[in-house]
C-alpha positions in Angstrom: 17.4 60.0 110.9 15.7 56.9 111.4 15.5 54.0 109.5 12.1 54.8 108.7 12.9 57.8 107.4 15.6 56.2 104.9 12.7 53.8 103.9 11.2 56.8 102.0 14.0 56.5 99.6 12.1 53.3 98.0 9.2 51.7 95.9 8.7 48.7 95.8 7.1 45.9 94.0 5.1 42.8 96.1 3.2 39.5 95.7 -0.3 39.0 95.7 -3.8 40.3 95.1 -4.7 42.6 97.8 -3.4 44.3 101.1 -3.3 41.1 103.1 -1.3 40.8 106.6 2.1 40.3 105.5 1.8 43.3 102.8 0.5 45.6 105.9 3.9 43.8 108.0 6.1 44.6 105.1 5.0 48.4 104.4 5.1 49.2 108.2 8.7 48.2 108.5 9.8 49.8 105.1 7.8 52.4 104.8 8.4 53.0 101.3 7.7 55.9 99.3 5.7 53.6 96.6 4.9 50.6 95.2 4.9 49.3 91.5 1.8 46.8 90.5 2.9 44.1 88.1 0.4 41.6 86.2 1.1 39.3 89.4 -0.8 42.1 91.3 -4.2 42.7 89.2 -7.0 40.4 88.5 -9.8 43.1 87.0 -10.4 46.7 87.2 -12.6 46.2 90.7 -9.9 44.5 92.4 -7.1 46.6 91.6 -9.1 49.7 92.5 -9.6 48.1 96.3 -5.9 47.3 96.8 -4.9 50.6 95.3 -7.7 52.3 97.9 -6.7 49.8 100.6 -2.9 50.7 100.0 -3.0 54.5 100.0 -6.3 54.5 103.4 -2.9 51.9 104.9 -0.4 54.8 104.1 -2.1 57.7 104.9 -3.4 56.2 108.4 -1.0 54.1 109.7 2.1 55.2 107.8 1.4 58.9 108.7 2.2 59.6 104.5 0.7 62.2 102.4 0.6 59.1 100.1 1.9 56.4 97.8 3.4 56.5 94.6 1.4 53.7 92.9 3.2 53.0 89.7 2.6 51.0 87.0 4.3 50.3 83.2 1.4 50.8 80.9 3.0 51.4 77.6 0.6 49.6 75.0 2.2 46.7 73.0 3.7 44.2 74.6 4.5 46.5 78.4 1.2 46.7 79.5 0.2 45.4 82.6 -3.4 46.5 82.9 -5.5 44.7 80.3 -9.5 44.5 78.9 -11.5 46.0 79.9 -9.0 48.5 80.5 -8.3 49.9 77.1 -5.4 48.4 75.4 -3.1 50.0 73.0 -0.6 49.3 70.3 3.1 49.4 70.7 4.9 52.9 70.3 6.4 52.0 67.2 3.3 51.3 65.6 1.1 54.0 67.2 4.3 56.3 65.6 3.5 54.4 62.3 -0.1 55.5 61.5 -1.2 58.2 59.5 -1.3 60.8 62.5 0.9 59.7 65.1 0.3 62.5 67.3 -3.3 62.1 67.3 -2.4 58.6 67.9 -0.3 58.7 70.6 -2.3 61.5 72.5 -5.1 59.2 72.5 -3.1 56.5 74.0 -1.8 58.7 76.7 -5.1 60.6 77.8 -7.3 57.5 77.8 -4.5 55.5 79.8 -4.1 58.1 82.2 -7.7 58.8 83.0 -8.6 54.7 83.4 -5.3 54.5 85.6 -6.3 57.6 88.0 -9.5 56.4 88.2 -8.2 53.2 89.1 -6.0 54.4 91.6 -2.6 54.9 90.2 -0.6 58.1 90.3 2.6 57.0 88.3 3.3 55.4 85.0 6.8 54.4 83.9 6.0 56.6 80.6 7.4 57.6 78.1 10.0 55.0 76.7 12.3 58.0 75.1 14.9 55.2 74.0 15.7 56.6 70.4 16.8 53.4 67.9 19.9 53.4 66.7 18.3 51.5 63.5 15.3 50.8 62.2 16.5 47.9 60.4 17.4 46.8 64.2 13.8 46.6 65.9 14.1 42.9 65.8 17.3 42.6 67.1 17.6 46.0 69.8 15.7 44.6 73.4 13.6 47.9 73.4 12.2 46.8 70.1 8.5 48.2 69.2 8.9 49.6 72.6 10.2 52.6 71.4 8.9 55.5 68.7 12.0 54.7 66.6 15.1 56.0 65.1 14.5 59.6 64.7 15.5 61.5 67.8 13.3 64.5 66.6 9.7 61.7 66.3 10.9 60.5 69.4 10.7 63.6 71.5 7.5 65.0 69.9 5.5 62.1 70.5 7.0 62.1 74.1 6.3 64.8 75.0 2.9 64.6 74.6 2.4 61.4 76.7 4.2 63.8 79.2 2.1 66.4 78.3 -1.4 64.0 79.0 -0.1 62.0 81.6 0.3 65.4 83.9 -2.9 66.9 82.9 -4.9 63.9 84.2 -3.0 64.0 87.4 -0.3 61.0 86.5 2.9 61.6 87.0 5.2 60.7 84.0 8.7 59.2 84.2 10.5 58.9 81.0 13.5 56.0 80.9 16.0 54.5 80.5 18.0 57.5 80.6 20.9 58.1 78.6 19.1 55.9 76.1 18.6 51.8 75.8 17.9 52.0 72.1 21.4 51.3 71.3 21.7 47.7 72.7 20.9 43.7 71.7 21.4 42.7 75.3 18.1 42.6 77.6 19.3 44.1 81.3 16.9 41.5 82.9 19.3 38.9 82.0 23.1 40.3 81.6 25.0 43.9 81.7 24.3 45.6 78.4 27.6 47.7 76.8 27.3 50.6 74.6 29.9 51.6 73.0 29.0 54.6 71.0 30.8 58.0 71.3 29.5 60.9 73.0 28.8 62.5 69.5 26.4 60.0 68.6 24.8 60.0 71.8 24.5 63.8 72.1 22.9 64.1 68.4 20.4 60.9 68.9 19.7 59.0 72.4 20.3 62.6 74.7 18.1 64.8 72.4 14.1 63.4 73.8 15.9 63.4 77.4 17.0 66.8 77.5 13.4 67.8 75.9 11.6 66.4 78.8 14.2 67.8 81.2 12.9 71.1 79.4 9.4 70.6 80.0 10.4 70.0 84.0 9.1 66.2 83.6 8.6 64.8 87.2 10.5 62.0 87.4 13.5 60.3 85.0 14.5 56.2 85.2 17.8 55.3 84.9 19.0 52.8 82.5 21.6 49.7 83.9 23.5 50.1 80.8 27.4 50.8 80.7 27.9 53.9 78.6 31.7 53.6 77.9 31.9 57.2 76.5 30.7 58.4 80.5 31.5 55.8 82.5 33.9 52.5 81.4 33.0 50.4 84.6 29.5 51.2 86.2 25.9 51.2 84.1 24.1 54.8 84.1 22.3 53.5 87.2 25.3 53.6 89.5 27.2 55.7 87.7 28.0 59.3 89.0 29.2 60.6 85.6 25.5 59.4 84.4 23.1 60.9 87.1 25.3 63.4 88.8 27.5 64.3 86.1 25.3 63.9 82.8 21.9 64.4 84.2 22.2 66.7 87.2 25.0 68.8 86.4 24.9 69.5 82.5 21.4 69.2 82.0 20.3 70.9 84.9 17.8 68.3 86.0 16.4 68.5 89.7 13.3 66.7 90.1 13.0 63.0 91.2 15.1 60.2 89.7 14.2 56.4 90.1 16.5 53.4 89.7 15.3 50.6 87.1 14.5 47.5 89.0 17.7 46.4 90.8 16.4 42.9 90.9 17.5 42.8 87.7 20.5 40.6 86.3 22.5 43.5 85.1 23.1 45.3 88.6 22.5 42.1 90.5 25.4 40.2 88.7 28.1 42.0 90.5 26.7 44.0 93.2 25.1 43.1 96.3 21.8 44.2 98.0 23.5 46.5 99.8 26.2 47.6 97.4 23.7 48.3 94.7 21.6 50.6 96.9 24.6 52.4 98.1 26.4 52.9 94.3 22.7 54.3 93.4 22.1 56.8 95.8 26.2 57.8 95.6 25.6 58.7 92.0 22.7 60.9 92.5 19.1 58.5 92.2 16.6 59.6 94.8 14.5 56.9 94.4 15.2 53.2 94.4 13.2 50.2 92.9 13.2 46.9 94.3 10.5 45.2 91.9 10.6 41.0 93.7 12.7 41.1 96.7 11.5 43.0 99.2 14.4 41.2 101.3 17.0 43.5 99.1 15.0 46.5 100.2 15.6 46.0 103.8 19.0 45.0 103.8 19.9 48.0 101.2 17.9 50.2 103.8 20.0 49.0 106.9 23.1 49.5 104.5 22.2 52.8 103.9 21.0 53.4 107.6 24.7 52.4 108.5 26.6 54.8 106.2 24.4 58.0 107.3 25.6 57.0 111.2 29.3 56.7 110.4 29.3 59.4 108.0 30.0 57.6 105.1 27.1 59.3 103.6 26.1 62.4 104.8 22.7 63.4 106.0 22.3 66.4 103.6 22.5 64.1 100.7 19.8 61.6 102.2 17.9 65.0 102.7 17.8 66.4 99.1 16.3 63.1 97.9 13.8 63.4 100.3 13.1 66.8 99.8 12.6 66.2 96.0 10.0 63.3 96.9 8.1 65.4 99.0 8.0 68.1 97.1 6.6 65.7 94.1 4.2 64.0 96.4 2.8 67.4 97.5 2.7 68.7 94.0 0.3 65.2 93.0 -1.7 65.2 96.8 -5.3 65.0 95.0 -4.1 62.5 92.8 -3.2 60.3 96.4 -6.5 60.4 97.5 -8.0 56.9 97.9 -9.9 55.6 94.9 -13.4 55.0 94.8 -14.1 51.0 93.3 -17.8 51.9 93.0 -16.7 54.4 90.4 -14.5 51.9 88.9 -17.1 49.4 88.6 -19.8 51.6 86.8 -17.1 52.8 84.4 -16.8 49.4 82.8 -19.7 48.1 83.8 -19.2 45.5 86.8 -21.1 44.0 89.0 -20.9 42.8 92.3 -21.6 38.3 91.9 
């Protein structure tokens, strides 16, 4: 097993608006399974379509991959990387508060998925299945209006609509943040949140939407950088065997792809090096390591994992299992990995070349 094979365990972010030589070199070296785009990578529909087309063409011709996961956070509200002339929508909580929440969420999901596919995306990190602990804590909860609310039944139904709509349009849905980020006030971007609620409370609320998503065969689940003391008193969910392998894999029976939240976030970066974060996530049962801002951290983690495989510290079978899930998902969405057509994007948005 060589380093390029190990690279398939990663999904990375990068800087810039185009596939320049620096990005080409990074992709060639790491050989990740996918990339994620942020506002810093997006200027307008034609530009992002050109970038995504170039990324897929490069992956297929130069990296000899079936294609890349090209992901984005397009939730609506305060988390949407694609802005006008792409369709913009209110937050999840606002959609859930309309006269017909199901219709509102379905319109959001279908419109968003169609535009994502047109522009060359095949992965959207939605739905947010976090259940707010209390409705009157929207302002203090870090998730806040990104959630569909405090009623797990409503979150389940609306989240299910998003999952089905995304996959119907050829976009991979990724539900987040397992096993639930709705009961914390601390932002995992800046510190490590701790959820001290008991397991019965989690089972009756936070886990309900995720169980439904698993039963629907959701293609991907993103873990939360939160310590759940009822499950693991020391390690955040992303790095916890009890949370990923124990709860999600064994108890809930999930065998799809599991991806970390961004491993550059302070919640996990404060106490662990890039090498430690990658190793611990894999041991916990994760398949894909998301590194959004520091490509060098991904390369360092890749080297450590490679060393661990060579030394027998991590069984090759463990890596093969994750790579098999990745290949299966890429095969399932093969048609969504074809390079997009910038011309169609220009026509759709009424854009003209300068």
